[in-house]
KEKE-3310 file (N, C-alpha, C; in steps of 0.2 Angstrom, whole numbers, plus 5000, padded with zeros to 4 digits):
npx = (4529:4531:4532:4544:4554:4551:4555:4569:4572:4568:4577:4588:4596:4604:4601:4610:4608:4615:4610:4614:4630:4632:4620:4607:4598:4593:4590:4586:4589:4593:4591:4581:4583:4595:4600:4596:4597:4588:4576:4557:4549:4556:4557:4543:4541:4549:4543:4530:4535:4538:4527:4521:4528:4540:4552:4566:4562:4562:4569:4581:4586:4585:4570:4562:4552:4557:4564:4568:4576:4581:4597:4610:4627:4643:4658:4669:4666:4660:4673:4679:4672:4672:4686:4687:4678:4684:4695:4687:4684:4695:4700:4691:4694:4699:4703:4713:4723:4728:4735:4728:4711:4705:4712:4708:4695:4695:4702:4692:4681:4687:4689:4675:4670:4678:4671:4658:4660:4665:4654:4644:4650:4650:4636:4636:4641:4655:4665:4670:4675:4668:4655:4636:4621:4603:4588:4571:4564:4561:4546:4545:4555:4549:4539:4545:4554:4568:4584:4589:4601:4618:4629:4642:4653:4647:4636:4619:4605:4589:4573:4562:4546:4539:4544:4554:4564:4559:4559:4569:4568:4563:4550:4544:4541:4529:4519:4527:4532:4520:4514:4525:4522:4510:4512:4521:4514:4504:4512:4518:4506:4501:4510:4510:4497:4490:4484:4485:4499:4505:4501:4508:4521:4522:4521:4533:4543:4542:4545:4558:4564:4562:4569:4582:4582:4582:4594:4604:4603:4605:4617:4624:4620:4628:4641:4641:4637:4643:4637:4634:4628:4621:4613:4603:4586)
npy = (5235:5228:5216:5216:5216:5204:5195:5198:5191:5177:5176:5177:5189:5204:5221:5236:5253:5269:5285:5296:5303:5298:5292:5281:5266:5250:5233:5219:5204:5191:5174:5164:5151:5148:5146:5149:5143:5132:5120:5120:5112:5111:5125:5129:5120:5127:5139:5134:5131:5143:5148:5141:5144:5136:5139:5152:5170:5182:5195:5207:5209:5195:5185:5194:5203:5213:5220:5231:5246:5263:5270:5277:5279:5278:5290:5284:5270:5273:5279:5267:5260:5267:5265:5252:5252:5261:5253:5243:5250:5254:5242:5239:5246:5253:5239:5241:5247:5237:5222:5211:5208:5197:5195:5208:5205:5195:5201:5211:5203:5199:5210:5213:5202:5206:5217:5213:5203:5212:5220:5211:5206:5217:5219:5208:5211:5211:5220:5228:5241:5248:5248:5244:5251:5247:5256:5264:5277:5294:5301:5315:5315:5307:5315:5326:5321:5319:5315:5316:5312:5310:5299:5295:5288:5275:5267:5270:5261:5263:5257:5254:5253:5259:5257:5266:5266:5267:5279:5282:5276:5275:5270:5274:5288:5293:5303:5315:5315:5316:5329:5336:5334:5340:5353:5356:5354:5365:5376:5377:5377:5389:5398:5394:5394:5382:5367:5355:5355:5357:5344:5335:5339:5336:5322:5320:5324:5316:5303:5305:5307:5295:5288:5292:5289:5275:5272:5278:5272:5259:5259:5263:5253:5243:5247:5248:5235:5226:5217:5209:5220:5212:5204:5212:5216)
npz = (5710:5722:5717:5709:5720:5725:5715:5715:5727:5723:5713:5721:5721:5727:5727:5726:5727:5723:5724:5726:5732:5745:5749:5746:5740:5747:5742:5750:5743:5745:5744:5755:5754:5750:5737:5720:5708:5702:5698:5691:5700:5711:5715:5717:5728:5737:5738:5744:5756:5762:5763:5773:5783:5785:5784:5786:5788:5774:5777:5780:5794:5805:5807:5801:5789:5782:5767:5761:5761:5764:5763:5771:5769:5777:5774:5774:5769:5757:5751:5751:5742:5730:5727:5723:5712:5704:5700:5694:5683:5677:5673:5664:5654:5636:5625:5617:5625:5633:5636:5629:5622:5629:5641:5647:5649:5659:5669:5671:5676:5688:5695:5696:5704:5716:5719:5721:5732:5743:5745:5749:5760:5768:5770:5779:5790:5791:5791:5803:5805:5795:5798:5800:5806:5809:5808:5813:5803:5811:5815:5810:5802:5792:5787:5783:5773:5775:5783:5800:5807:5804:5795:5802:5809:5807:5794:5790:5790:5784:5789:5776:5771:5761:5748:5742:5734:5721:5716:5709:5698:5681:5680:5693:5692:5686:5690:5690:5677:5670:5675:5669:5655:5653:5656:5647:5635:5638:5636:5623:5617:5620:5615:5601:5598:5593:5595:5590:5585:5598:5604:5596:5597:5611:5611:5604:5612:5623:5617:5613:5626:5632:5624:5626:5641:5639:5632:5639:5652:5650:5646:5658:5667:5661:5663:5677:5683:5675:5666:5652:5638:5628:5636:5641:5642)
capx = (4536:4532:4534:4551:4557:4550:4559:4576:4572:4568:4583:4595:4600:4602:4602:4613:4607:4616:4606:4619:4637:4633:4613:4604:4593:4595:4585:4589:4586:4596:4587:4581:4584:4603:4602:4591:4598:4583:4569:4551:4546:4559:4554:4537:4541:4552:4537:4526:4539:4538:4519:4519:4532:4543:4560:4567:4559:4566:4571:4589:4585:4582:4563:4557:4551:4560:4569:4570:4580:4585:4603:4616:4633:4648:4662:4674:4663:4660:4679:4682:4668:4675:4693:4685:4675:4689:4699:4684:4683:4702:4701:4686:4695:4699:4707:4721:4728:4730:4739:4723:4704:4704:4714:4704:4689:4697:4703:4685:4678:4691:4687:4668:4670:4680:4664:4652:4663:4665:4646:4641:4653:4648:4630:4636:4643:4662:4671:4669:4676:4663:4648:4630:4614:4596:4583:4566:4564:4557:4539:4546:4559:4545:4535:4550:4558:4575:4587:4592:4607:4624:4632:4649:4657:4643:4632:4613:4600:4582:4568:4558:4541:4536:4548:4555:4568:4556:4560:4576:4567:4558:4544:4542:4540:4524:4516:4531:4532:4513:4514:4529:4519:4505:4514:4524:4508:4502:4517:4518:4499:4500:4515:4508:4490:4489:4484:4488:4505:4506:4500:4513:4527:4522:4522:4539:4547:4540:4549:4565:4567:4561:4575:4588:4582:4583:4601:4609:4601:4608:4626:4625:4620:4632:4646:4641:4636:4646:4632:4634:4623:4616:4608:4598:4580)
capy = (5236:5224:5210:5217:5213:5196:5193:5198:5185:5171:5176:5177:5195:5210:5227:5242:5258:5275:5290:5301:5301:5294:5290:5277:5261:5242:5228:5213:5199:5186:5169:5160:5144:5147:5146:5150:5139:5126:5118:5123:5108:5113:5132:5127:5118:5132:5144:5132:5131:5149:5150:5137:5146:5131:5142:5158:5175:5185:5200:5207:5207:5189:5184:5200:5203:5220:5219:5237:5250:5268:5269:5282:5276:5283:5292:5278:5265:5276:5279:5260:5257:5271:5262:5246:5255:5264:5248:5240:5254:5255:5235:5238:5251:5251:5233:5242:5249:5232:5216:5208:5208:5190:5197:5213:5202:5191:5207:5214:5198:5198:5216:5212:5198:5210:5222:5208:5201:5217:5222:5205:5207:5224:5218:5203:5215:5208:5225:5232:5249:5251:5244:5250:5248:5248:5260:5266:5285:5297:5304:5321:5313:5304:5320:5331:5317:5320:5312:5321:5309:5309:5292:5297:5281:5269:5268:5269:5258:5266:5253:5257:5249:5262:5256:5272:5265:5268:5285:5283:5272:5279:5268:5278:5295:5295:5309:5320:5316:5319:5336:5340:5335:5345:5361:5357:5355:5372:5382:5376:5379:5396:5400:5393:5394:5376:5361:5349:5355:5355:5337:5331:5340:5333:5315:5319:5325:5309:5299:5308:5307:5289:5284:5294:5285:5268:5271:5279:5268:5253:5261:5263:5246:5238:5249:5247:5229:5221:5213:5211:5223:5209:5201:5217:5216)
capz = (5713:5727:5712:5708:5727:5725:5710:5718:5732:5719:5710:5725:5720:5731:5724:5731:5723:5726:5720:5728:5734:5752:5750:5741:5743:5746:5742:5751:5740:5747:5745:5761:5752:5749:5730:5716:5702:5703:5694:5693:5705:5718:5717:5720:5734:5741:5739:5748:5763:5764:5764:5778:5788:5787:5783:5789:5784:5769:5780:5783:5801:5807:5809:5800:5782:5779:5763:5757:5765:5762:5766:5772:5770:5779:5770:5773:5765:5751:5748:5749:5736:5725:5726:5720:5706:5700:5697:5689:5676:5673:5669:5658:5648:5629:5624:5614:5630:5638:5633:5625:5625:5633:5647:5650:5652:5665:5674:5673:5681:5695:5698:5698:5710:5722:5722:5724:5739:5747:5747:5753:5767:5771:5773:5784:5796:5792:5791:5808:5804:5791:5799:5798:5810:5805:5812:5809:5803:5816:5812:5807:5796:5787:5785:5779:5769:5775:5789:5804:5808:5799:5795:5803:5809:5804:5790:5793:5785:5787:5786:5771:5768:5754:5742:5740:5728:5715:5714:5705:5692:5676:5682:5699:5691:5681:5691:5688:5670:5668:5675:5664:5649:5654:5656:5640:5631:5638:5635:5616:5614:5622:5610:5594:5597:5589:5600:5586:5585:5605:5605:5592:5600:5617:5610:5602:5617:5627:5614:5614:5634:5633:5621:5631:5646:5639:5630:5645:5657:5648:5647:5665:5669:5659:5667:5685:5684:5671:5662:5644:5635:5624:5640:5643:5639)
cpx = (4538:4535:4541:4556:4557:4554:4566:4576:4573:4574:4590:4599:4598:4604:4604:4613:4609:4614:4611:4625:4636:4624:4610:4598:4596:4590:4588:4586:4590:4591:4587:4583:4592:4605:4596:4591:4594:4578:4563:4549:4549:4557:4547:4536:4545:4546:4532:4528:4538:4531:4517:4523:4537:4551:4559:4563:4565:4570:4578:4590:4582:4574:4559:4558:4554:4566:4572:4571:4583:4591:4607:4622:4638:4653:4667:4672:4662:4667:4681:4678:4670:4682:4691:4682:4679:4693:4695:4684:4689:4703:4697:4688:4697:4704:4714:4725:4730:4733:4734:4716:4702:4706:4711:4698:4690:4698:4697:4682:4681:4688:4679:4667:4672:4675:4660:4654:4663:4657:4643:4644:4651:4641:4630:4640:4651:4667:4668:4670:4671:4656:4642:4626:4608:4591:4577:4567:4559:4550:4541:4550:4555:4542:4540:4553:4565:4578:4590:4600:4613:4628:4640:4653:4653:4638:4625:4608:4592:4577:4563:4551:4537:4539:4551:4561:4565:4556:4566:4575:4562:4551:4540:4540:4534:4520:4520:4531:4524:4513:4519:4526:4514:4507:4518:4519:4506:4506:4517:4511:4497:4505:4513:4501:4488:4489:4485:4495:4508:4506:4506:4520:4528:4524:4530:4544:4548:4544:4555:4568:4566:4567:4582:4588:4585:4592:4606:4609:4605:4615:4628:4625:4625:4639:4647:4640:4639:4643:4633:4628:4618:4611:4603:4592:4577)
cpy = (5231:5217:5210:5214:5206:5193:5192:5192:5178:5171:5176:5182:5200:5216:5233:5248:5264:5281:5296:5299:5296:5292:5286:5272:5255:5238:5222:5206:5192:5180:5165:5153:5142:5147:5147:5146:5132:5125:5121:5119:5111:5120:5132:5126:5123:5137:5141:5132:5137:5151:5147:5139:5141:5133:5149:5163:5178:5191:5201:5206:5200:5189:5190:5199:5210:5218:5226:5242:5257:5269:5275:5280:5281:5285:5287:5272:5267:5276:5272:5257:5260:5267:5256:5248:5258:5258:5245:5244:5254:5247:5235:5244:5248:5244:5235:5245:5243:5227:5212:5209:5203:5193:5202:5209:5198:5196:5210:5210:5198:5204:5216:5208:5202:5215:5218:5206:5206:5220:5218:5205:5212:5222:5212:5205:5213:5214:5230:5240:5252:5247:5248:5247:5250:5251:5262:5274:5287:5299:5311:5319:5311:5310:5325:5327:5318:5316:5317:5318:5308:5303:5294:5292:5274:5271:5267:5266:5260:5260:5257:5252:5252:5261:5262:5272:5267:5275:5286:5279:5276:5277:5271:5285:5297:5301:5315:5321:5318:5327:5340:5340:5339:5352:5361:5358:5362:5377:5381:5378:5386:5400:5399:5394:5388:5370:5355:5349:5354:5347:5333:5333:5337:5326:5314:5320:5319:5305:5299:5305:5299:5285:5287:5290:5278:5268:5273:5275:5261:5253:5260:5256:5242:5241:5248:5239:5224:5216:5214:5214:5218:5205:5206:5217:5223)
cpz = (5718:5723:5711:5714:5727:5720:5712:5723:5728:5715:5713:5722:5724:5726:5728:5725:5726:5721:5721:5731:5741:5753:5744:5744:5742:5747:5743:5748:5740:5749:5752:5760:5750:5742:5726:5709:5704:5697:5696:5698:5711:5720:5720:5727:5739:5743:5744:5755:5765:5766:5770:5784:5791:5785:5786:5784:5779:5771:5781:5789:5803:5810:5807:5792:5779:5774:5759:5762:5761:5766:5766:5774:5772:5773:5768:5768:5758:5747:5746:5742:5730:5723:5721:5712:5701:5697:5692:5683:5673:5669:5664:5653:5641:5629:5621:5619:5635:5633:5628:5629:5630:5641:5651:5652:5658:5672:5677:5678:5688:5699:5700:5704:5717:5724:5725:5731:5743:5749:5750:5760:5771:5774:5778:5790:5796:5793:5797:5809:5799:5792:5799:5804:5807:5811:5808:5808:5808:5812:5808:5802:5790:5784:5780:5774:5768:5782:5792:5806:5803:5800:5796:5803:5806:5799:5793:5788:5789:5784:5782:5768:5763:5748:5739:5734:5722:5712:5710:5698:5687:5678:5688:5698:5686:5683:5690:5680:5667:5669:5670:5657:5648:5653:5649:5635:5631:5635:5627:5614:5615:5616:5603:5592:5592:5593:5597:5586:5593:5606:5602:5595:5608:5615:5608:5608:5622:5624:5614:5622:5635:5630:5624:5638:5645:5636:5636:5651:5656:5649:5654:5668:5667:5662:5674:5686:5681:5668:5655:5642:5631:5629:5643:5639:5637)
residu = (ILE:ARG:GLN:PHE:VAL:ASP:LEU:CYS:SER:MET:SER:ASN:ILE:SER:VAL:PHE:LEU:LEU:SER:HIS:LYS:CYS:PHE:GLY:TYR:TYR:ILE:HIS:GLY:ARG:SER:VAL:HIS:GLY:HIS:ALA:ASP:THR:ASN:MET:GLU:GLU:MET:ASN:MET:ASN:LEU:LYS:ARG:GLU:ALA:GLU:ASN:LEU:CYS:SER:GLN:ARG:GLY:LEU:VAL:PRO:ASN:THR:ASP:GLY:GLN:THR:PHE:GLU:ILE:ALA:ILE:SER:ASN:GLN:MET:ARG:GLN:HIS:TYR:ASP:ARG:ILE:HIS:GLU:THR:LEU:ILE:ARG:LYS:ASN:GLY:PRO:ALA:ARG:LEU:LEU:SER:SER:SER:GLU:ASN:THR:PHE:GLU:GLN:SER:ILE:LYS:ALA:TYR:HIS:MET:MET:ASN:LYS:PHE:LEU:GLY:SER:PHE:ILE:ASP:HIS:VAL:HIS:LYS:GLU:MET:ASP:TYR:PHE:ILE:LYS:ASP:LYS:LEU:LEU:LEU:GLU:ARG:ILE:LEU:GLY:MET:GLU:PHE:MET:GLU:PRO:MET:GLU:LYS:SER:ILE:PHE:TYR:ASN:ASP:GLU:GLY:TYR:SER:PHE:SER:SER:VAL:LEU:TYR:TYR:GLY:ASN:GLU:ALA:THR:LEU:LEU:ILE:PHE:ASP:LEU:LEU:PHE:PHE:CYS:VAL:VAL:ASP:LEU:ALA:CYS:GLN:ASN:PHE:ILE:LEU:ALA:SER:PHE:LEU:THR:TYR:LEU:GLN:GLN:GLU:ILE:PHE:ARG:TYR:ILE:ARG:ASN:THR:VAL:GLY:GLN:LYS:ASN:LEU:VAL:SER:LYS:THR:LEU:VAL:ASP:GLN:ARG:PHE:LEU:ILE)
# end
């Protein structure tokens, strides 16, 4: 997971994840070197400068290393986000409903840049009416896994050194999936009294869930990020 955060920094890409309407995660991947379009030699020099503390740190807050946050956004910020996203979806509708597919693509790109510009300006505190502040979670909040403060006027960014965003990834749910597989195996074995059949059905349901996750996940990425599906590995 840490390597993924490093990859975001090297690629100059920040990630904004919303697992719920007003709650999600933010990975600050803005490059301290200003750009990521470079050759191997310059990339190596940039890494060397970072190792020798000859440039600023990667954190969202100056002179810190904090790049990952749990975020609770205000309703106003969410409504603004939804308005732009609705425009993005509408522009990305079926080509037969619009003048031409080429025009549709251009409109989709404009909507994408609008969303990208809004999120970037939000992180840079440009929108004072939709500002945010950064804080640490209280000990009790960490223990209970919940937040006591409501983001009424300002959004809240909680420092997250545990990379909690992995909970929304298929990669971060191994324990849950393992428990589910064991329970599924036990139920089938008890019902059929055949551990070979239980093993086969457990493997089959694993493959079905993996296929659904890959298919739905790719469609979600394409619709939310406007990255062409052909570029997804």
